[in-house]
C-alpha positions in Angstrom: 8.1 -4.7 -4.4 11.3 -3.3 -2.7 12.4 -2.1 0.7 15.9 -1.6 2.1 17.5 -3.2 -0.9 15.4 -6.4 -0.7 12.2 -7.5 -2.4 10.9 -9.1 -5.5 10.5 -8.2 -9.2 8.2 -10.0 -11.5 8.2 -10.3 -15.3 5.6 -11.8 -17.7 2.1 -12.2 -16.4 -1.1 -14.1 -16.3 -3.6 -11.3 -15.5 -6.9 -11.9 -13.7 -9.2 -8.8 -14.0 -12.3 -8.6 -11.9 -15.1 -6.2 -12.8 -14.7 -3.0 -14.7 -15.3 0.8 -14.4 -18.2 1.4 -12.1 -18.1 -2.1 -10.6 -18.0 -2.6 -6.8 -14.4 -1.9 -5.6 -12.4 -4.6 -3.9 -15.1 -7.2 -4.6 -14.7 -10.4 -2.6 -14.1 -12.7 -5.7 -10.5 -11.5 -5.8 -9.9 -13.5 -2.5 -11.8 -16.5 -3.9 -9.8 -16.4 -7.2 -6.5 -16.3 -5.3 -7.7 -19.3 -3.2 -8.5 -21.2 -6.3 -5.1 -20.4 -7.9 -3.2 -21.4 -4.7 -5.3 -24.6 -4.2 -4.6 -25.8 -7.8 -0.9 -24.9 -7.9 1.9 -27.4 -7.4 4.6 -25.5 -5.6 8.2 -26.6 -5.2 9.8 -24.0 -2.8 13.1 -25.2 -1.3 14.1 -21.6 -0.4 11.1 -21.0 2.0 11.6 -17.2 2.4 9.0 -14.4 2.1 8.4 -13.8 -1.6 9.2 -17.4 -2.7 6.6 -19.8 -4.0 3.4 -18.7 -5.7 3.2 -14.9 -5.8 0.7 -12.4 -7.1 0.9 -8.6 -7.4 -2.3 -6.6 -7.2 -3.7 -3.2 -7.8 -7.0 -2.6 -6.1 -8.9 0.7 -6.1 -11.6 1.9 -3.6 -13.3 4.5 -5.8 -16.3 3.0 -7.6 -15.8 5.6 -10.4 -12.2 4.5 -11.1 -11.5 3.6 -14.7 -9.0 1.0 -13.6 -10.6 -2.3 -12.5 -9.0 -4.3 -9.7 -6.8 -7.1 -10.8 -4.2 -9.6 -9.8 -1.0 -10.3 -11.7 0.7 -13.7 -11.4 4.2 -13.3 -12.9 5.8 -15.9 -15.1 9.2 -15.2 -13.5 10.1 -13.7 -10.2 13.5 -12.5 -9.1 14.0 -11.9 -5.3 16.5 -11.1 -2.6 16.0 -11.5 1.1 18.4 -11.9 4.0 21.3 -12.0 1.6 19.8 -14.9 -0.4 18.7 -14.5 -4.1 16.4 -16.7 -6.1 14.4 -17.0 -9.3 10.9 -18.5 -9.3 9.2 -19.6 -12.5 5.4 -20.0 -12.7 3.6 -21.7 -15.6 0.8 -23.9 -16.7 1.9 -27.6 -16.8 1.5 -27.7 -20.6 3.6 -24.5 -21.1 7.4 -24.6 -21.7 9.7 -23.1 -19.1 9.8 -19.3 -19.4 13.1 -17.8 -20.4 15.4 -16.7 -17.6 15.4 -13.0 -16.9 18.1 -10.9 -18.5 19.5 -7.5 -17.5 18.3 -4.6 -19.7 20.2 -1.2 -19.3 18.1 1.7 -18.1 16.8 4.2 -20.7 17.7 7.9 -20.7 17.1 10.2 -17.8 13.7 12.0 -18.0 11.7 14.6 -16.1 7.9 14.8 -15.6 5.9 18.0 -16.0 3.3 18.6 -13.2 0.3 20.8 -13.2 -3.0 21.3 -11.3 -5.5 18.5 -11.1 -9.2 18.3 -11.0 -9.6 20.2 -7.7 -8.5 23.8 -7.8 -7.8 25.9 -4.7 -11.4 27.2 -4.5 -12.7 23.7 -4.8 -10.4 22.5 -2.1 -11.5 25.3 0.3 -15.1 24.4 -0.4 -14.3 20.8 0.5 -12.7 21.9 3.8 -15.8 23.9 4.7 -18.1 21.0 3.8 -16.0 18.7 6.0 -16.1 21.0 9.0 -19.9 21.3 8.6 -20.2 17.5 8.5 -18.1 17.1 11.6 -20.0 19.9 13.4 -23.3 18.2 12.5 -22.0 14.8 13.9 -22.2 13.1 10.5 -18.5 12.1 10.6 -15.7 12.2 13.1 -12.7 12.7 10.8 -12.3 13.8 7.1 -9.2 13.3 5.0 -8.9 15.7 2.1 -6.5 15.5 -0.8 -5.7 17.3 -4.0 -4.4 15.7 -7.1 -1.7 16.8 -9.6 -1.8 15.8 -13.2 1.5 15.4 -15.1 3.0 14.1 -18.3 6.2 12.1 -19.0 8.1 11.7 -22.2 6.9 9.0 -24.6 8.8 5.8 -24.0 10.2 7.0 -20.6 11.8 4.1 -18.7 9.7 4.0 -15.5 12.3 1.9 -13.8 14.2 5.1 -13.2 11.3 6.4 -11.1 11.1 3.1 -9.2 14.8 3.2 -8.5 14.7 6.8 -7.4 11.9 6.1 -4.9 13.7 3.0 -3.6 17.0 4.9 -3.2 15.7 8.1 -1.7 13.1 6.5 0.6 14.7 3.2 1.7 12.5 2.6 4.7 9.3 2.7 2.6 7.8 0.0 0.5 8.4 0.9 -3.2 5.9 -0.7 -5.6 5.2 -0.8 -9.3 2.3 -2.7 -10.7 0.8 -2.1 -14.2 1.8 1.6 -14.2 0.8 2.2 -10.5 4.0 3.4 -8.9 4.7 4.7 -5.5 6.5 4.5 -2.2 4.6 4.1 1.1 5.8 3.9 4.7 2.4 2.3 5.7 1.6 -1.3 5.2 -2.2 -1.9 5.0 -1.7 -5.6 6.0 1.0 -8.2 6.2 0.3 -11.9 6.8 3.3 -14.3 7.5 2.5 -17.8 8.6 -0.7 -16.7 10.2 0.8 -13.7 12.0 -1.0 -10.4 11.0 0.6 -7.0 11.2 -0.7 -3.6 10.1 1.1 -0.3 10.4 -1.3 2.7 10.9 0.0 6.2 10.0 -2.0 9.3 10.8 -0.6 12.6 12.0 2.3 14.1 10.0 4.7 17.1 10.1 7.7 18.2 8.1 11.2 17.6 9.2 13.1 20.5 10.7 15.7 22.5 8.7 18.4 21.7 11.3 18.8 19.3 14.3 17.2 21.6 16.8 14.2 22.4 14.6 13.8 18.7 13.8 13.7 17.7 17.5 11.1 20.4 18.1 9.0 19.3 15.2 9.0 15.7 16.4 8.2 16.7 20.0 5.3 19.0 18.8 3.8 16.2 16.7 4.2 13.6 19.5 2.4 15.8 22.0 -0.3 17.3 19.6 -3.7 16.4 21.0 -5.3 17.1 17.6 -2.9 14.7 15.8 -3.1 12.1 18.5 -6.9 12.1 18.3 -6.7 11.9 14.5 -4.4 8.9 14.9 -6.7 7.2 17.4 -9.6 7.3 14.9 -7.4 5.5 12.3 -6.2 2.9 14.8 -9.7 2.2 16.0 -11.0 1.7 12.5 -8.3 -0.8 11.7 -8.8 -2.8 15.0 -12.6 -2.8 14.5 -12.3 -4.0 10.9 -9.8 -6.8 11.7 -11.4 -8.1 14.9 -13.9 -10.5 13.2 -11.2 -12.2 11.1 -8.4 -12.3 13.7 -7.6 -13.3 17.3 -5.1 -12.0 19.9 -5.3 -8.5 18.3 -3.0 -6.0 20.0 -2.6 -2.2 19.4 -0.3 -0.1 21.7 -2.1 2.6 23.6 0.2 5.3 22.3 1.7 5.9 18.9 5.4 6.1 18.2 7.2 8.5 15.9 8.3 7.2 12.5 11.2 9.1 10.9 11.3 9.5 7.1 13.8 11.7 5.1 11.3 14.5 4.8 8.5 13.8 7.3 7.7 12.7 10.8 4.6 10.4 11.2 2.7 9.1 14.2 2.6 5.4 13.8 1.0 2.4 15.5 1.8 -1.3 14.7 -1.2 -3.5 15.2 -0.6 -7.3 15.5 -2.6 -10.5 15.8 -3.3 -13.9 14.3 -5.5 -15.0 11.5 -8.7 -16.9 12.4 -11.8 -18.3 10.6 -9.7 -19.4 7.6 -9.2 -15.8 6.5 -6.5 -14.7 4.1 -4.6 -11.5 3.5 -7.0 -10.5 0.7 -10.0 -11.0 3.1 -8.4 -8.6 5.5 -7.7 -6.1 2.7 -11.4 -6.3 1.7 -12.6 -5.3 5.2 -9.8 -2.7 5.7 -9.7 -0.7 2.5 -10.1 2.2 2.5 -8.8 2.9 6.0 -9.6 6.0 8.1 -6.0 7.2 7.3 -7.2 7.9 3.7 -10.9 8.2 4.0 -11.8 9.5 7.5 -14.3 7.9 9.9 -16.7 6.3 9.8 -15.3 4.7 6.6 -18.8 3.9 5.3 -20.1 7.5 5.7 
């Protein structure tokens, strides 16, 4: 979990898997299991920085047909860097010996992936667009988010750390993640909880960067004044605020989005903030948020 040269890396694991293919996605027991783990852990954390203490990594899908069940990984060893300080955390059962200290392993050879079309071909995508327009016209939904997949292959034994490093280097303002083969870099945080403070970054409305400075300024201005994109963004913000309201207090969302600059894109962004209430945890908030309107449209239960 990396951003701007800081973050945490875990090795070794105690894996908790909930459900299986076809089971309800993001089932609430994940939050309950984490509460049990935290309640029964004895934590010595003299560093007291984000990422120290008891930590879990998770991969949680929202498609009931997904072949990958949701799970949490509690690493045996965590190496972290934050605000110029570095640390190593070890996590173990009381009866287990101390895990070995992490050692540096050189990167494997460079490799390239081969990408090809996925399950939705151009005709299928156009049909999905028409179906979405019909649903909006009929008043069944307000917003539809469509996506196409690509399927690729990588060489056997490829060192996936090279992909993680490339993402973290080329997109330093995103959160680069790698959990059990799920690898990516996202400028959007679904939810962050730090000492009871809740923040969520909502992204919806996107355009490519310009080829030169003048084109770039024009592209940013066009996105920032696009009524279509601003309306689309508002749907996403409203869905996040409505979902978080029962579990938070003092929830605030600015009335207008700001422009977020990435190396290849401009995004409309809104940072929502508040405080936890009712004994909720970050995983409880994830449960009510996921999937957001930014990836699923609105209403999210349609």
